[in-house]
ChimeraX commands (.cxc) that place a marker at each C-alpha (Angstrom):
marker #1 position -25.79,89.48,129.85 radius 0.5
marker #1 position -27.21,92.79,128.72 radius 0.5
marker #1 position -25.68,96.06,129.74 radius 0.5
marker #1 position -28.55,98.06,131.22 radius 0.5
marker #1 position -27.15,101.23,129.67 radius 0.5
marker #1 position -27.59,99.76,126.17 radius 0.5
marker #1 position -31.35,99.19,126.52 radius 0.5
marker #1 position -34.01,101.80,126.00 radius 0.5
marker #1 position -37.56,100.88,127.06 radius 0.5
marker #1 position -39.97,103.32,125.52 radius 0.5
marker #1 position -43.10,103.79,123.42 radius 0.5
marker #1 position -43.00,103.22,119.66 radius 0.5
marker #1 position -41.54,106.26,117.89 radius 0.5
marker #1 position -42.16,105.64,114.19 radius 0.5
marker #1 position -43.99,103.56,111.61 radius 0.5
marker #1 position -40.77,101.63,110.99 radius 0.5
marker #1 position -40.49,100.78,114.69 radius 0.5
marker #1 position -44.11,99.66,114.71 radius 0.5
marker #1 position -43.40,97.34,111.77 radius 0.5
marker #1 position -40.22,96.07,113.47 radius 0.5
marker #1 position -42.19,95.47,116.68 radius 0.5
marker #1 position -44.80,93.42,114.80 radius 0.5
marker #1 position -42.03,91.33,113.25 radius 0.5
marker #1 position -40.37,90.78,116.65 radius 0.5
marker #1 position -43.76,89.89,118.18 radius 0.5
marker #1 position -44.40,87.39,115.38 radius 0.5
marker #1 position -40.93,85.82,115.77 radius 0.5
marker #1 position -41.45,85.24,119.50 radius 0.5
marker #1 position -45.15,84.47,119.83 radius 0.5
marker #1 position -46.46,83.15,116.51 radius 0.5
marker #1 position -43.64,81.72,114.34 radius 0.5
marker #1 position -42.90,78.92,116.89 radius 0.5
marker #1 position -46.55,77.88,116.52 radius 0.5
marker #1 position -46.27,77.77,112.72 radius 0.5
marker #1 position -48.58,80.76,112.34 radius 0.5
marker #1 position -48.42,83.19,109.41 radius 0.5
marker #1 position -47.27,86.79,109.51 radius 0.5
marker #1 position -50.23,88.98,110.35 radius 0.5
marker #1 position -51.38,86.67,113.15 radius 0.5
marker #1 position -49.36,88.81,115.60 radius 0.5
marker #1 position -51.80,91.71,115.16 radius 0.5
marker #1 position -55.38,92.26,116.24 radius 0.5
marker #1 position -58.08,94.89,115.88 radius 0.5
marker #1 position -57.13,96.52,119.20 radius 0.5
marker #1 position -53.55,97.41,118.26 radius 0.5
marker #1 position -54.48,100.80,116.82 radius 0.5
marker #1 position -55.90,102.03,120.14 radius 0.5
marker #1 position -53.35,100.42,122.46 radius 0.5
marker #1 position -50.16,101.69,124.08 radius 0.5
marker #1 position -47.11,99.79,122.79 radius 0.5
marker #1 position -43.75,99.59,124.56 radius 0.5
marker #1 position -40.54,98.33,123.03 radius 0.5
marker #1 position -37.14,97.43,124.41 radius 0.5
marker #1 position -34.47,98.61,121.99 radius 0.5
marker #1 position -30.82,97.60,122.03 radius 0.5
marker #1 position -28.48,98.99,119.38 radius 0.5
marker #1 position -31.48,100.01,117.22 radius 0.5
marker #1 position -32.95,96.49,117.32 radius 0.5
marker #1 position -36.27,95.72,118.99 radius 0.5
marker #1 position -35.57,92.90,121.41 radius 0.5
marker #1 position -38.73,93.09,123.52 radius 0.5
marker #1 position -42.26,94.42,123.34 radius 0.5
marker #1 position -45.55,94.56,125.24 radius 0.5
marker #1 position -48.95,96.22,124.94 radius 0.5
marker #1 position -51.40,97.90,127.33 radius 0.5
marker #1 position -55.02,98.44,126.40 radius 0.5
marker #1 position -57.75,100.04,128.48 radius 0.5
marker #1 position -60.77,97.72,128.77 radius 0.5
marker #1 position -62.88,99.95,131.04 radius 0.5
marker #1 position -62.50,102.96,133.31 radius 0.5
marker #1 position -60.81,100.74,135.89 radius 0.5
marker #1 position -59.41,97.70,134.04 radius 0.5
marker #1 position -56.46,97.44,131.69 radius 0.5
marker #1 position -55.18,94.51,129.67 radius 0.5
marker #1 position -51.54,93.57,129.14 radius 0.5
marker #1 position -50.88,91.48,126.04 radius 0.5
marker #1 position -48.23,90.40,123.56 radius 0.5
marker #1 position -45.36,90.40,126.06 radius 0.5
marker #1 position -42.48,89.14,123.93 radius 0.5
marker #1 position -38.71,89.03,124.44 radius 0.5
marker #1 position -36.31,87.52,121.91 radius 0.5
marker #1 position -35.00,84.22,123.29 radius 0.5
marker #1 position -31.38,85.33,123.46 radius 0.5
marker #1 position -32.38,88.23,125.76 radius 0.5
marker #1 position -34.61,86.32,128.22 radius 0.5
marker #1 position -33.89,85.84,131.94 radius 0.5
marker #1 position -32.14,89.20,132.11 radius 0.5
marker #1 position -34.98,91.30,133.55 radius 0.5
marker #1 position -36.32,92.70,130.31 radius 0.5
marker #1 position -39.83,91.24,130.64 radius 0.5
marker #1 position -40.10,92.56,134.19 radius 0.5
marker #1 position -39.02,96.03,133.07 radius 0.5
marker #1 position -41.62,96.03,130.29 radius 0.5
marker #1 position -44.40,95.00,132.70 radius 0.5
marker #1 position -43.34,97.58,135.31 radius 0.5
marker #1 position -43.43,100.35,132.68 radius 0.5
marker #1 position -46.90,99.23,131.56 radius 0.5
marker #1 position -48.03,99.29,135.20 radius 0.5
marker #1 position -46.77,102.86,135.52 radius 0.5
marker #1 position -48.70,103.80,132.38 radius 0.5
marker #1 position -51.83,102.10,133.75 radius 0.5
marker #1 position -51.54,104.05,137.00 radius 0.5
marker #1 position -51.20,107.31,135.02 radius 0.5
marker #1 position -54.51,106.39,133.38 radius 0.5
marker #1 position -56.00,105.82,136.88 radius 0.5
marker #1 position -56.67,102.15,136.20 radius 0.5
marker #1 position -57.34,100.07,139.32 radius 0.5
marker #1 position -56.37,96.62,138.02 radius 0.5
marker #1 position -54.71,94.78,135.17 radius 0.5
marker #1 position -55.58,91.54,133.43 radius 0.5
marker #1 position -53.52,89.32,131.17 radius 0.5
marker #1 position -53.81,85.96,129.50 radius 0.5
marker #1 position -50.77,83.95,130.58 radius 0.5
marker #1 position -49.40,80.88,128.88 radius 0.5
marker #1 position -49.03,78.12,131.47 radius 0.5
marker #1 position -45.22,78.17,131.15 radius 0.5
marker #1 position -45.12,81.86,132.19 radius 0.5
marker #1 position -47.09,81.65,135.46 radius 0.5
marker #1 position -43.98,81.83,137.66 radius 0.5
marker #1 position -42.84,85.00,135.92 radius 0.5
marker #1 position -46.18,86.74,136.44 radius 0.5
marker #1 position -46.48,85.48,140.05 radius 0.5
marker #1 position -43.13,87.12,140.89 radius 0.5
marker #1 position -44.49,90.43,139.62 radius 0.5
marker #1 position -47.70,90.10,141.66 radius 0.5
marker #1 position -50.32,88.65,139.31 radius 0.5
marker #1 position -52.71,85.94,140.52 radius 0.5
marker #1 position -54.71,83.41,138.51 radius 0.5
marker #1 position -58.46,83.75,138.30 radius 0.5
marker #1 position -60.78,81.24,136.66 radius 0.5
marker #1 position -60.06,77.99,134.92 radius 0.5
marker #1 position -57.29,77.24,132.41 radius 0.5
marker #1 position -58.31,77.27,128.75 radius 0.5
marker #1 position -56.68,76.64,125.39 radius 0.5
marker #1 position -55.82,79.54,123.13 radius 0.5
marker #1 position -53.86,78.93,119.92 radius 0.5
marker #1 position -53.52,75.31,121.07 radius 0.5
marker #1 position -51.63,76.33,124.24 radius 0.5
marker #1 position -52.93,76.23,127.85 radius 0.5
marker #1 position -53.58,79.76,129.19 radius 0.5
marker #1 position -55.19,81.28,132.28 radius 0.5
marker #1 position -56.35,84.79,133.10 radius 0.5
marker #1 position -54.28,86.56,135.73 radius 0.5
marker #1 position -55.04,89.81,137.55 radius 0.5
marker #1 position -53.17,92.38,139.63 radius 0.5
marker #1 position -54.55,95.34,141.56 radius 0.5
marker #1 position -52.89,98.73,141.24 radius 0.5
marker #1 position -50.89,100.26,142.62 radius 0.5
marker #1 position -48.80,97.13,142.71 radius 0.5
marker #1 position -45.68,97.72,144.72 radius 0.5
marker #1 position -43.24,95.69,142.70 radius 0.5
marker #1 position -40.10,97.71,143.44 radius 0.5
marker #1 position -38.78,94.74,145.41 radius 0.5
marker #1 position -39.25,92.44,142.42 radius 0.5
marker #1 position -35.93,91.53,140.92 radius 0.5
marker #1 position -35.51,92.45,137.29 radius 0.5
marker #1 position -35.14,88.79,136.40 radius 0.5
marker link #1:1,2 radius 0.2
marker link #1:2,3 radius 0.2
marker link #1:3,4 radius 0.2
marker link #1:4,5 radius 0.2
marker link #1:5,6 radius 0.2
marker link #1:6,7 radius 0.2
marker link #1:7,8 radius 0.2
marker link #1:8,9 radius 0.2
marker link #1:9,10 radius 0.2
marker link #1:10,11 radius 0.2
marker link #1:11,12 radius 0.2
marker link #1:12,13 radius 0.2
marker link #1:13,14 radius 0.2
marker link #1:14,15 radius 0.2
marker link #1:15,16 radius 0.2
marker link #1:16,17 radius 0.2
marker link #1:17,18 radius 0.2
marker link #1:18,19 radius 0.2
marker link #1:19,20 radius 0.2
marker link #1:20,21 radius 0.2
marker link #1:21,22 radius 0.2
marker link #1:22,23 radius 0.2
marker link #1:23,24 radius 0.2
marker link #1:24,25 radius 0.2
marker link #1:25,26 radius 0.2
marker link #1:26,27 radius 0.2
marker link #1:27,28 radius 0.2
marker link #1:28,29 radius 0.2
marker link #1:29,30 radius 0.2
marker link #1:30,31 radius 0.2
marker link #1:31,32 radius 0.2
marker link #1:32,33 radius 0.2
marker link #1:33,34 radius 0.2
marker link #1:34,35 radius 0.2
marker link #1:35,36 radius 0.2
marker link #1:36,37 radius 0.2
marker link #1:37,38 radius 0.2
marker link #1:38,39 radius 0.2
marker link #1:39,40 radius 0.2
marker link #1:40,41 radius 0.2
marker link #1:41,42 radius 0.2
marker link #1:42,43 radius 0.2
marker link #1:43,44 radius 0.2
marker link #1:44,45 radius 0.2
marker link #1:45,46 radius 0.2
marker link #1:46,47 radius 0.2
marker link #1:47,48 radius 0.2
marker link #1:48,49 radius 0.2
marker link #1:49,50 radius 0.2
marker link #1:50,51 radius 0.2
marker link #1:51,52 radius 0.2
marker link #1:52,53 radius 0.2
marker link #1:53,54 radius 0.2
marker link #1:54,55 radius 0.2
marker link #1:55,56 radius 0.2
marker link #1:56,57 radius 0.2
marker link #1:57,58 radius 0.2
marker link #1:58,59 radius 0.2
marker link #1:59,60 radius 0.2
marker link #1:60,61 radius 0.2
marker link #1:61,62 radius 0.2
marker link #1:62,63 radius 0.2
marker link #1:63,64 radius 0.2
marker link #1:64,65 radius 0.2
marker link #1:65,66 radius 0.2
marker link #1:66,67 radius 0.2
marker link #1:67,68 radius 0.2
marker link #1:68,69 radius 0.2
marker link #1:69,70 radius 0.2
marker link #1:70,71 radius 0.2
marker link #1:71,72 radius 0.2
marker link #1:72,73 radius 0.2
marker link #1:73,74 radius 0.2
marker link #1:74,75 radius 0.2
marker link #1:75,76 radius 0.2
marker link #1:76,77 radius 0.2
marker link #1:77,78 radius 0.2
marker link #1:78,79 radius 0.2
marker link #1:79,80 radius 0.2
marker link #1:80,81 radius 0.2
marker link #1:81,82 radius 0.2
marker link #1:82,83 radius 0.2
marker link #1:83,84 radius 0.2
marker link #1:84,85 radius 0.2
marker link #1:85,86 radius 0.2
marker link #1:86,87 radius 0.2
marker link #1:87,88 radius 0.2
marker link #1:88,89 radius 0.2
marker link #1:89,90 radius 0.2
marker link #1:90,91 radius 0.2
marker link #1:91,92 radius 0.2
marker link #1:92,93 radius 0.2
marker link #1:93,94 radius 0.2
marker link #1:94,95 radius 0.2
marker link #1:95,96 radius 0.2
marker link #1:96,97 radius 0.2
marker link #1:97,98 radius 0.2
marker link #1:98,99 radius 0.2
marker link #1:99,100 radius 0.2
marker link #1:100,101 radius 0.2
marker link #1:101,102 radius 0.2
marker link #1:102,103 radius 0.2
marker link #1:103,104 radius 0.2
marker link #1:104,105 radius 0.2
marker link #1:105,106 radius 0.2
marker link #1:106,107 radius 0.2
marker link #1:107,108 radius 0.2
marker link #1:108,109 radius 0.2
marker link #1:109,110 radius 0.2
marker link #1:110,111 radius 0.2
marker link #1:111,112 radius 0.2
marker link #1:112,113 radius 0.2
marker link #1:113,114 radius 0.2
marker link #1:114,115 radius 0.2
marker link #1:115,116 radius 0.2
marker link #1:116,117 radius 0.2
marker link #1:117,118 radius 0.2
marker link #1:118,119 radius 0.2
marker link #1:119,120 radius 0.2
marker link #1:120,121 radius 0.2
marker link #1:121,122 radius 0.2
marker link #1:122,123 radius 0.2
marker link #1:123,124 radius 0.2
marker link #1:124,125 radius 0.2
marker link #1:125,126 radius 0.2
marker link #1:126,127 radius 0.2
marker link #1:127,128 radius 0.2
marker link #1:128,129 radius 0.2
marker link #1:129,130 radius 0.2
marker link #1:130,131 radius 0.2
marker link #1:131,132 radius 0.2
marker link #1:132,133 radius 0.2
marker link #1:133,134 radius 0.2
marker link #1:134,135 radius 0.2
marker link #1:135,136 radius 0.2
marker link #1:136,137 radius 0.2
marker link #1:137,138 radius 0.2
marker link #1:138,139 radius 0.2
marker link #1:139,140 radius 0.2
marker link #1:140,141 radius 0.2
marker link #1:141,142 radius 0.2
marker link #1:142,143 radius 0.2
marker link #1:143,144 radius 0.2
marker link #1:144,145 radius 0.2
marker link #1:145,146 radius 0.2
marker link #1:146,147 radius 0.2
marker link #1:147,148 radius 0.2
marker link #1:148,149 radius 0.2
marker link #1:149,150 radius 0.2
marker link #1:150,151 radius 0.2
marker link #1:151,152 radius 0.2
marker link #1:152,153 radius 0.2
marker link #1:153,154 radius 0.2
marker link #1:154,155 radius 0.2
marker link #1:155,156 radius 0.2
marker link #1:156,157 radius 0.2
view
């Protein structure tokens, strides 16, 4: 179990951290699918807000927020190293992104959830909208949440 005092959840602070975040993102989201390095990036990264979870100078979690319109934001690339899952880290990352979205006066958030993560996003307050679809050969569905989302009661698990 992680000691909460050892984890710092914050925006990227350097080019090295950005590179480390991309590597961590690839390890979690793309390497298990047999995808090459570079597939963990997209054209929107340069204009997005990136959060990382750092423990003893190692990036163990990451997530991204991007503004799609004056009222809608998109959460993407939520990734936690397997040995640090089920300890509240993903919830903390999402909550911080929600705070950032509210500071930008966004009214709602959207994300593309893998089918095996629906329970996690439901606990935070996201709801499915539309039909499931395949992305990268994996079933996904769009999920939405209106802001402000009062998720203070959500356990960090």
